[in-house]
N, C-alpha and C positions, 0 to 999 in steps of 0.2 A: 504494500500502499503506499502510495506515495505520499507525501507529507509538504504541502503548501508552506512555502518561504511568507512569513508576514509580512509585509511592505516595511521600510525602514522608517517610521511611522517619530521617532524620533529627533531622525538625522533632518527630516524634512519639517519637524518643526524648527530644530534647532537652525534651520538655514531661514527660515520666518521671522523669527528673533533678531537673526542679524541682519536680515535687510530694510525689517521695521527698525531696530536702531539706528540704521544708518541714514535713511532718510527722516526720523527725525532729530538724528546729529544736524546734518546738514540743513535742512529746512526749519532749523529752530526760531529764525527771525521773521518764517510766514505763521510759524505752528504756537509759538506763545503768547501773544498777544489775542491769537482766536482762540485758546486754550482757557485764558482768564474771561476772553467776552462769554465764553459759555457756561464758566462757572460762575459768574457776575447774573446773567441770566435766569440759570436757574436759582441763585440765590434770591433775587427778584421779582421771578415769576409770578410766586403764589400772592404777594403784595400787589401784581398790577394785575391780578386775574380778580380780585377783591372789588380794586378802584373800579376794575371796568361792569362789575356786577352791582356798582353803586353809581350806573351813570356817567363816568368818566371815561372818555374818549383814548382810544390805545394810545396813542400817541401822548394825551395829558396825562395819561397814569407811569406811564414810560419814563416822562422828565420828572414828575412827584416823585419816584421811587430813585432814580438819578439822584435828585438833588436832595433829597434825605438822608441817603449814606454821604453824600460829598458835607451834608454839613455835619453829621455824628464823626467821621472822619477827621474833618476841623475843629472840630473840638477838641477831638483825644489831642489832637498835634498842638495847637493850642495849649494845653494844659503842658505837653513837654518843653515847649519853646518858653513859659514863661518859667516855668521850673530853673531850664538852663538861664536864662536872662540873668536868675538871682543869682545863680555861679558867677558868670561873666561878673557881677557888678562887683564880685567879693576878688576877682584874680588882681588886683593891685596887691593887694595884702598878701593873700595867696603866694605871689610873686617873691616878694620881700621874702615872705619863710623859705621859698623853693630856693633863694639863693644863697640864705644863712646854711640851710640844712646842706647845699655846694661847698659852703667855703668850709664846712665840719669834714665833709666825708675827704676833701681835697687835704686839709689836718691831718689827718688819722691816715691817710694812704702815706704822705711824706713821712710821719711820726712812724707805722708800723715798717714802710717797703725802702726808705732811703729815699723815695722819689722826688725830687724838687716841683715845686709848685711849674714852674716854666716848661721844665717835660710834658707833666699833663696838660697841660694846653696845647702842647706841639702834637701830642698823640689824641687830645680829645679833636683838634684841627684836621689831621691826617685822615681818622675816621668818617669825620663830618664828610669832608671832600672823596676818598673811597667811594661812601655811600651814596654820594651826589648822582652818580648815573642812574643807582637803581630807585632813588629818590623822583628822578626825574620819568624813571618807567612807570614808575606806581602811579605818577598824578597823569601821564598819558593815559594809561588803563582807567583810572578815575574819571577824566574827562571822557570817556570814550562809553567808562558803563554810564554817566551821568548823560549822555545823549541819550544811548539806545531807550533809558527808563526813562525819557522825556516824548519818544517816538512810540513808547510803549503807550504812557498816560495819554496820549491823544487816538491810538488805536482804539485802549480797549473801549471804552465809551460807543465809540461808535458800532464797534462790533456786536457790542450789547445792546445797541438801539436797532441794528439790522434784525440780529437774531430772534429781540422780542417782537420787534413788530409783523415779523416775512413766520412766524413761528409756526401757522400753518400749513404753510408751504413747505417749511423742512418736514414737517410730520409725514405731510403728503409723498417728499422723499423718501424718504425712509420705508412707508410703507411700499413706494415702486422698488427699492433695491434690495429688500429682503421680502419678496412677495409669501417665500411657503414660511414664514415665520406667524403671518397673521395679525391682525392690526389689533385684536386687544393684548395678544402677547408684547408686541411693540410698544403698547399705550400701560400696561403694567410695568415695563423695566423701564421706560420713563418718570414714571411716577415712580418708580424705586431709586432712581438716579438721583432723583431731587434732593429725594429724604434725605439719600447718601451724602448729597453734598450740605446739608443739613447738618447732620452731622459730625460730619468732618469738620464745619467750620467751627461750632459748637465745641466739640472738642480740640479745638488748635486756642481758640479764644480761653476755655478751661484751663488749657496748660499755661498760655501766655499769664496767666493772672493767677495761677497759684506759684509759678517760677518766680512773677515780680515780687511776690506777697514773700514769699521763703528769702529771697534775696535782700529786699530792704528791710524785712524785720532782722535779720543777721546782721544789716550791716548799720543800723540801729541799733540796736544792744551791743552795737562793739563801738558805735559814739561816731560814727561816720557821717559828717554833717551833708544833707542832700541826699539821705539814700535812700527816698524813694524814687526820686528821681536817678542816679544811678541805679537803684533797683532794676528798674521797669527796662531802661535801655537795654540793661544787660539783659532782662527776659526774651526782649527780640531779638538781640543778633544771637542769644543760645540756636537761632534756627541755623547757622552757619556751625556747621562741626568744628571744634575745637578752635578758627582763627578767630571767629565772631566772641567766643567768650573771651582769649584774652585781650583784645582789643575791647573786651568792655570793662574790664578789670582794671584797665592803665591810670584810669582818673582817679577811681574810691585808692587806688592804692598808695598814687600821688598824695590823695588828699589826705588818706591817715598819716602817711608819713610826715606830710607838712603840720597835721594838727600836734599831730604827739610829738614828735620828733625820736620815734623809737621803732626798735626793726618787727618788735612783736604787732604789731597793727596790723602793718601790709601781708605780714604773715598770717592776721587775723585773715583778712580780706580773701587773701587766695585759699584759705582755709571752705571759709563760705562758699565763696562760688564752684570751688570743686567737689563740695556735699550736693550745693545744690543741682551744679549740672549733673553728676553722677541719678541721682535722684529723676530727674528730667531725661535723661537720656532710656534711662531702664525701667523706671518704674512708672511715671505719669504722661510722658508720650505713650507709651503701648496703652496702658490702662486708657486714659481718654479720646484719645485717635480709635486705637484698633477696636476697641470692645465694642466703641457704637458703630463703624463700620464691621464687626464682626468679621475682620483680619486678624490672623494670630501675628503676635510680636516680632518675628523671625523673618516674617514676608512684608511687615512695616519697617524695618531695618532696612533691607535688604533693597525695595524700591525706594526709600528715599538716596540710598546712594548712588542707587542706578540714576534716579532724576538729576544727583549732582552732577553726576559725570557727563551727560546729555545736556542737559539745560543747564545747569548750574544752581543756583538756588529756585528761583523760579521751576525747575525742575523738584526736586523738595517738596516746594510746596502743592503740587499739581500732580503727581505721579499719584500719591497718596488715595485723592478722591478717583482716581482713574483706575485704581487698584480696585476701588468699592465697587465702579461698574461693573468691572474686568467678573467678580464674583460672581454681581448679583447675575448677569449672563450667563453665569457656568453653571448659578443655581437654576438656573429659566430652560437649559440648552440638555439634554438627555446624555446628549455626548458629550460634553463636559464635566460629568459629574468628579471625576479624577482630581480635575483643576480644581474644580468646588472644594474637595477635601481637603488639598494641598495647602488652598489660601484661607479656609475655614478656621474658627480660634476653634472649635471642639468644644469638647466637655470633659472637664476633670475627672480624672479616675481616680 
């Protein structure tokens, strides 16, 4: 009896993953703002639908929803800027304390290692000159990133308006693209996808809030000025693995050193941020986001890193809800039950 050799489905799927990754990587200038537009559209759709049921025109409902969201984000930004301005007002006094600290460090180096102050200045100037090229590269990269971000800020509202305004047409396109799936199944998947986005955003807001509170309380108990400003800035920057928390810790570490002139307080800031970062990466984020999307923590962490490789910070934000939608599709498709099992959170034994 001749045994049929099964098709190499694993290799074929691996090829699909490879080619899709290549398309996503080289097409990110198009896909990133479009993906954010889809995300924002899903978040605003319930509000738009509610306004339309109350006799508001479709375009009016879209404009009201976008304006309300912009006002809310602007209020949060205003509070952060207000705290930042208070910090800037105290900068002259902090600058004088910082110079005193540098003088004390210089005297300690002279006494401990017998290195004169002139030699220290020579080494410092040499280090600054050597780092000039890398600083210029960093500034060029920062300007480029800012320009791209400005384009994204312009494109995202445009995509959002067009997606929401022509949503019935896009739904009909999906019906025609997947005729074998049935209209009811497509509607069900879309409804669950919108709920998945909501769950993701609620989870992310919860993560930012918890991490911000933990950072702020830790810095406040340590006696660091502007604890809540530094705590919530660090909370937002923790989405950038490793680098974000390093950047966020520089100001509170400097503030701790200037305020108390002791090495123990900067070490305390480092200990607080390290502990909170560990809790965020291994407990808070997987529980708050993965559990809401019903995805296991390992798949969530892996897709965050994959998103970072392909699309940078935007990929880390977008790929998790995308994974949630893939899980919903796998749950509804009999041929993808294995994928559903792999991605699912499962039950505790």
